[in-house]
N, C-alpha and C positions, 0 to 999 in steps of 0.2 A: 298385392306389387308389391316387385322387392326396388329398396332405391339404391343407389350407385355405391358403393365403397370408397370414402375418402382411399388415398394415395398414403402410405403409411410412408410416415415418414420418422427418421431416427437421427443419431449424429457419434459417430465418430472419428479416431484418432484420423491425421489430415496425414495419406498415403506420397510418398514420394510417383505413383502415377497421376493426382492433384495438380500439380506445380505448374505443367503448362495449360490448362481451364485455370489458375488460380490470379495465373498471370495476366493472361486477356480478363478477366473479370475482372480486376481492380482497375480497366483503365475504361471500365466503362461502368466502374460501379455508382450509385446511388447518395454511397457517401463518402466527404471527403476526411482521409487515414491519411497517417503520415506517411509519406510516400521512402523516406528514410528507414522508419525503423520498420517497415513491410519489408522492403531491399532487404535491409540486414533480418530479420526473420526466415526469411526463404531462401539467404547462403546458409545461414547458418543450417539449415531443416538440408541442403542439399549436401552438404557435407556429412552427417550423422549417416552412419549407414544401417543398413534392416531396414526388413517389410511392414513390418508392424505397428510400426510407429517407426516414423525420423529421430527419433530423440536413444541415446544409448543409456547404459545403466550409467555412465558415466556423470551424466545430464544429472544422475537422479534421481528418487523417488517419486516425487513430484513432477515431472516434466513430464506421463503420460499426458495429461490434463490440460498442454499447452497449447498446442493446434490442431485444433478440431474443426469440422464443418457438418453441416447440416444438410442431409441426402434428401431424394425422391426418386424412388426407382431411377437410380443409381444418376440422377440427375440433379447434380452438386446445386444452394441453393441460397447456403453463407457460409459462414467463416470466421474463425474468432481465436484470434491468441491472448490467454493471460497467462501470467508470473507472480511466483511471490515478491510481495514487495519489501521482506523482514524478514533476519534469518529466521523468527521465532513461527513465521508461513498466518501470524496470525491477520496481515491486511494480504490480500488479493490483492493488482493490479491488472482493468482489459488495456491492452495494451493498444489493440484497434477488432472494429470488427468489422469485417466488410459482408455488404447486402446484397444480393447479386439482383439487375437491374429485372432477369426476366421471372425472380420470384411474384408471385399472385398479393405477398400483399410484407413490405420488407423488414413492417416493426413486426410483424407476427412471427418472422422467421427470427429476428433479432432478438426476440423475445425467448423464444426457445429456447439457444444460444445459451444465453444469461441462465435461465433457471437450472439449465442442466447445470452448469459449471458452481451456482447454489447450492442443486442440488450435489453432487459427487463430492464439493470439497465443503464439508463440514466443516474441514478447522478454522475456517477463515470467519473471525468473527469480524472485518471493515473491506471493502471492495473498494476503489479509486480508480477513476477510469477522467484522462484527458481530452476533450471536444473541442473542435471548434466552433469558433462564435457562430459560423457564418451555417455549420452541417445542422438544418435542421431537421432531417428526418432519424438523425443521430440523438440531441440534442433527445428530443418527443419519444423514440428507443427507450434513452438512459431513465429520464422522468418515468419513463408508465411502467418501469423496472424498478420503481424507489429510490432512484440515484435523487444527489441533492447539492445545491453550488456547493461546494467548499472556499474557493477563491479565483481572483482573477487573473490570467497569466499576461505577459505581455514577453514576447519573443524580435529581442533587437539586434540589428547588425551594424556591427561599426570597423567603416572603411578601414584603403587601406591608409587612404591621407588623415584619416584622424591614430588610427597607431602609432604612424611613422613622429606626428607631431604628441605624440601623449609617450610618445618609449625615449624624448630626450631633456627630456627633466627626470631629475636623480629622484626617484621612489626616496621617504623616509623610516626607514622598517628596520632599524636596528636587529630584534628578530624574528625575523622569518628564519623560519625554521621545515628542515622537512619531516613527511610524514611518516611515521611508523608506528609498527600493531602498538607499541605502547606507548601513544599519544592516545590510543581508543579515550579513557574517559574526557578528556580534554577535551575531545571535535565533540566526541555525544554532550557533557553541558552545552559545550554552543549551540548546536541543533534544539538544542531543550530550548533558551534561551530566544533566540532564535525567531521562532515561530508560535504563532499563537494561541493558546491551548486546544480547543475544539481539533485546530489540527494536528498539533504532537498527538494528539488521544488517537484521530486515527489510525495516524501513521507506525505511529504506537514502534516505534526504532532502542534498540536497549542500546549497551555497550558492545558489546558482539556487532554488531554490526557493522559498526567503524574501525575493525579486523580485516586484515587479506585474509581467506584463507589459503588454503594450500595449493588445491585447484584452483583458485584465480593466480595467486600468487604465481603461480606456475606459469601459466597463459603468459600471463607481463613480464616473464620476467625473457618468455623466446619473441616476445609483442618486444622487449626492449632490444634482444638482442638483431632481431629485424632491421628493427627503422626503434635507433637508441634518442632519439629528441621526438617523439612520437609522445610520449606520455610527462605529465612534469603537474606533482600537485607537494603545495607549504603551505605552514599557517603561522600564525605570529605570536608569538607570547608576550601576555603582560606578567613585568615581574614581581610586582606587587603584590596583585589578585593569584597570581599564580594560577593564570588562565587563558584560554584561545578566544580570541578577540576576532578571530580574521581569519578566512580560508577560503586557497582556490587549488579547483583540480583543473589544470589543462588536458587539454586531449587534441593534440596536430594531425589530421588525414584529409581529410576534401576543403574543410575548413578549421576557423580554431575553431574548439568548443571548449567552455570555460561554464563552472560549476560553482558559483561562489556564495559563500555565507559569510554577513559582517554580524556583531554584534550588534546589539538597534543601540547600546550606549559609545559605542564611536563607530556611528555614522561619518567621522571626518577625516577615517582611513582608504574610502572609498577611490579617492584621487592617488591617493600614495599607489595601492596596489593597483588601479586600475593604469597605471606608468613602468609600475611590473611585471604584471602579466601584458602591457605593450610593451616591450626591449623584449620577454623572451619568443612573441610571435614573431617579430623583427630577426628575431637570431636563429629559426625555426623555417621560415617562410614567409619573405614579407609579401608574395602577393595578394596573399590570406588574407579573406577580413573576419572579421574572430563575433563570433552569437553566443548570445549572454540571453538569458530571460531573466525578468522581476515578477515579480506578486500585488495583488494593489495593498498588503498591509506593509509592502515598503515603498513608500511612497520616496525617502530622501535618497535612495537608490534610482528611484524611473524620475525624479527629477535631472543625478547628476547627470543620467546617459542622454539625457532631454539637450542642455545644457554644453556638451560638448557636441551634440548634431547626428548620435544615432542617431536614425530611423528603426520604428517600428515594423516590421517583418509579418507578423500573425499573431492576434489572439484569438487565446481560448478560455476552456473554465475547466478547471477541475472539481469533477465533481466525485460526490461519496456514497457508501449505502451501508448503513450496518444492518449487523447479523445477528437476530437475537433465537437460541436456538431456546425452543420448548421443550418446558423443563414438566417430567409427571404427574399429574398433578394425582391426592389424594380424594377417594371417593366421598364425593360429597355427600351431608345427610340435612335430610330436612329437617328442621328443629320442629315445623306445623304439624307436621302431621307424629309425630310424637308424643303416645299419651303419658297424664302423669304417672300413674299405675307402670309404666314402663322405667319410668325412672325408679322409684321407689323399692321396682324390685331389686333395680343395678342395686341399688346399696344394702337391699339385707345380707343378710351374713349368711355362706355357705354352709356349716355346718350349725346347731341347733347348741346353743351357751348350758352348760354344764353351770349347776348350783355349788360352792362351796366352799368351806365357813374359810373369811376374813384369819390368817396364822399370823405372830406376830413374836421375834424374838425376845422379848422383851418379859420379865418375870412376869407374873398374875400378882396383880397390887390388893392388898386385906383393906376392902371397902366396907367397915360396917353402919354403911347408910340403909343400904338394901334390906336388914335388921330391924330396922328403924318403923315405929308408928304411923301412919298419912297425919299428917295435919292440918 
């Protein structure tokens, strides 16, 4: 009796013809992925030419793993996007994982996509992903594949009314400087001291991660020419310690989004920096709210945002997975089956020793005791 063959399941790169089906599946997906990240990924994919993969050579050699789909009998069962988290490519990020509702087992499909990435991207020692707390299916999938909770993140929205009130205050920031590539060492030190050791180990960011590459700098210059008020990046310099104690990067598109880093010993900077950021938001577009994020290891930031009346919009969980590559081990030798004769035979010389007289360079000594009779 012959058993029915299981349908062949394969993982391949996302093609342009998959985009309409991918958009439709996103609306009925069983996982709550970030809509903004998903739309940005699709928009970038539509801009890249080619049919063997939607990312060209300008995106780098590692971009061939970025957008993948799980397919069975020409039917897509899931999709995933991964990208390097740092310049050294030791840590990779799962940007989103889309599980189709018509798949027989969403957990199995997601696990196959994750394991394919683990096997193909051998340079990755750590993996990170951000999952919404309400997304039980995605949380179960990541836990099943070795991901552990790293930090809890809270997203905040500061309304335009609050921004207007904050902008009326003049910030006390005498050493607020624009960010340049020469400041990468200062920003690296600030990033290192502002997070717990476990988080710092997983992120594995180095000084070159805070420098802007030539390709990225060219894109930012083009974006600045099209929209001069889109990006703003400054840091606070402490002259006595010769260190950066605060940093923010403001991006204005559909909403104001701010990436903020404050030294744990200078939490009094929050009101000053928020006043500076609120003034920039008012000058750019006063009708847009400000989006920010805080972590559970930043209680001062959460306390300040709650005090000024910011609203919590989303809770997510930052998870990580460490990969230990298997090292080829030497052949194991059992000492129980080893006989004593085998051990002694290994200690015997390979050739028989040849006896010889002891020769000395000293002259012979005349000793007449050998001629004396024994008494």
